[in-house]
N, C-alpha and C positions, 0 to 999 in steps of 0.2 A: 789629856787635859783639854785639848782643843775640842774634842768630840763632846765632852761633858759640858764645856762652856756653851757650845752650839745647842745642845739639847736643852740646857737651862734657859738660854736666850729664847728659844722657840716657845718653851713652856710659859715663860713670863709674858711674852708677846700675846699668846693665846689668852691668858688670864686677863690682861688689860683690855684686849679687844672685846672679850665677853662682857666685862664690866662696863665698858663705854657704850655698847649697843643696848644694854639693859638699864640705861639711866632713866631717871624719872623726870623727863622734860615736859611731858604733856600727858593728857588722859590716855592717848593711844599708846604711848610708851609704857605707862604704868599698868594699865589694865587692858590688855589686848582682847579680852573676852567681853568688853562692854557691848551689850547688844545695840544694834542700830535697827530701829523699827520705824515705819512711817508714822508721822504725827499729822493728823488732819482733823481737828476738832473745832466746831463752831458752837458757841454757847451764847444764848440770848439771856442776858441778866434780868430782863423785864418779865419773861414768861417762864423761867425755869426756877421754881422755888428752891431746888436743891443747891443752887449757886447764889442765892440771895446775899450771903455773907460777902460776896465779891463786890457788892455795891458800896461797901464801907472800907475806909482805910484800916489796914491790918487784918481785914477779913481774909479767910483762906478756905480752900476746898480741895478735896481729892477729886480727880477726874479719872474714871475707870471705863469710859465709853470706848466703843470700837475705834480703832486707829488712834489710841492715846498711848502708844508705846507698848513695851512688853509688860510693864507693871503699873502703868498709869502715870499720872502727873500730880503735882502739888502746885496749885495756883495761889498766889498771894497778892492782895491789893496793896500797893505802896503809893499812897497819895493818888495822883492821877495816872499812875502807871501800874504795871503788873510784873511779877516775877513768875516764870513758868519753869518748874524744876521737874526733871525726870526722877521717878521713885527708885531707880536702881542706884545703889551705893556707888559713888564714883571711884572708890579706891579698892573695891573687892570684886572678884568674879561673882556673878549672881548665884545664890543658893537659897536655902530655906529662910534664912534670917537676914537677908540683905535688902529688904524692901524698906525704904525710908518712911518714917512716920513723923507726924507733927506732935510735939510734946509741949504741954502747958501754953499753947498758942503763941510761943515765942521762939521755939527751937525746932530743928529737924534732927532726928536721931536715927542712927543705924543700930537696930537691935542686936546685931551680931557682936559688935565690939564697943558699943556705946559712944561712938564718935558723934559729935554734935556740931551743927551749923546754926547760925543766926537765921531765923525764918525770913526776916525782911530783906536781908542782903545776900544770904548764901555764904557768908564768910565763915570759915571754921572757927569754932569757939576754942578758947585756950584749953590745952590738954588733948586736943583732937589728934587722932592717929594719922592724919593726912593734911596736906595744905591745899588739896584740890577742893574746889566748891562743887556742889551738885551740878550736873549738866543742865543747862538752860536752853530754852527754845524761843525763837522769835514769835511775835504775835502782831496782830493788827486789832485796834479797838476803835469802833465807831461809837462815839459818845452819843450821837443822836438816837440811834437804834439800840444802844447798849449791847452791841454784838461784839463778842470777843472771838477772834479766829486765831488758832494756834496751828502752826505748820512746821514741817521739817522734811 
């Protein structure tokens, strides 16, 4: 009886330790395969017609230039500020259908499982399969030259 109790105790301890190490406390805990790639993009909103929509509130654009991550970025103008999102789905390991897309100019969607986020804030919409927002990056914006620099 003692040996059975001991083996059962060890088994239970192993199960709980495995569960506690796989908790979903952060992006790193949830998706260890989220790629980290250098981000170093400079966009002049005066001279680059491709990004003209970023001159206006709620305007957005995809950025697929060199050093814009593994799948590119989504940039959204939010008043006098910007949101810069990674196009990798924050809750899934990258594969064929996990590149985030803008839908109806108001949402971001993951084509693999139809999880959606609010474009302007990055908050998951109701019914989403994750509470994680898309990964964001810091930026600097020079209003005089209208130059947006994104880095990570």
